[in-house]
N, C-alpha and C positions, 0 to 999 in steps of 0.2 A: 355560418356566421355565430361569433362568440357574442352573446346577450350577457352583458356585466354589469348591470346597474340602471338607475334611472335617475331623471333630473326633477327635482320638486324647487317649487317656489318657498321660501322659508321668510316669514315677517321678520325683517330686521337685519336677515343675512343674507338676501338675495337668492340666486341659485345655488341648490348645493345637489351634488351628484353623491348618490350612496348605493350601496348595495343591493337595494332591492328589499321586500318585503320578507322573503323566504327564500329557502336556500334553492329553490326551482328558478329562481331571479337570475343564478348565474348558471347558464348553459350554452350549449353548442346546437344550432339547428340547422338544419339543410335549407338551402334555397333553391327556387327553380332559376334553372341558368339566365333567362333575362335580365333576373334581378340580381343575379352574381355580375354580369356582367356591367349594370348599373353602377353597381357599388364600385368596382374595380376602377370605372372610366370616371367616376366622381371624386374618389378618395386620392388626393396624391401619394405617389409613392414614399416620400421621404415624412409622411405623417405619425404621427405617434399612436398607438393604439388606442390613447385614451382621447384623442381628440376627436370632434364630430365629423361625420362624414356629410352631413348638410350642414355647415356652420350659419352662423348668424351674419349679420350684416358688419357686426364686431368680429367676426370669427370666433366667436364663443358659442355660448349653448344656447338653445331657443327656449325662451320663456314658453311654460306649457299652456298659458293663453294665447300666443302668439303661433303656436303648433295648431290651436283649436281654430284660430282664424284661417290658416291655410286650409284645414280640413274645410272649411265653410265655403271658400273660394272655390276649390275642387268641386264639393259638391254642388256650385252654382255652374262651373265649367261643364261639367258632366251631365248636368242636367239631371240629377236624381238627389230630390230636396231632402229627402228622408236618409242620405247615408250618414253614418255616424262611424267613429272607428270600432265601436261594437257590431254594428253591421258588417264591417270588414272582416271582422275579427271571426264571427258567426258564419260569412261566405266560406273562409278558409276552412273551416270544421265542416261544414257542409260537403265541401268539394272532396276533403278527405275521406269523411263518411261514405260518401257515394262512390267513392274509387276501391272503397275497401279494406280501409284502414281500421285499425282495431280503436278501441276507446282509449287502451293507454297509449297507442302512437300517436292519437291526436292530443292527447293531455300532454306527451312530451313536447309537441312541437308548439303548443299555446303555453305551456310551461304551468300548468296544473301539476301538483304533487299526487291529486288524486284522481284517477280515471273516472270516477262517479260523477265527476263535475262536469266535463265536456259531455259524457253520456246523457246526463239530467239536462243539462240545458243547451246544449248545443248539436248534438245528434238527434236525427229525424226518428220517430217511431215509424218502421216499415206498416204500412196498411195490408199490402198482400203478403201472405206467409205460404207460398203453394206445397212446401213441403208438411207444414202443417193440415192443409186441407188433404192431402194426398195419405198421411199418417192417419187422419181419421176416417176416409172412404176405405182405405186398406183394413182397419179394424171396424169397420162396419160389416164388410164382405165374409170377414172371417167368421162372421158369427152365423153366416148363413149354410 
């Protein structure tokens, strides 16, 4: 999927689409098969790439506050009262982390320019480190 901008509400102008805050805002990311299929089914074949996949009732862009209302409704529907878009983003990072993705790969998926960001904020610190324990054990045994 090509991520190439976002929608912001600007006082006096209404909704404005812009190219994002950083150069990483314009990127291509891989999607899981189920989501790729959903997007193919949802978007008409003759739609232009700049048109929304999930348009508003007037077939335009959704206002950001309306998107938040949709998230609140979904949160009630799935009975997860603490869910936010940030929780969803952290969940994606956690899944990628536990599947063995590197900090750089996770940063690429999330759109961070610096891999330290997902590493410091999203990725979990492993409590167990069997290799470290084995190395310390070997060092201890070599002194005997």
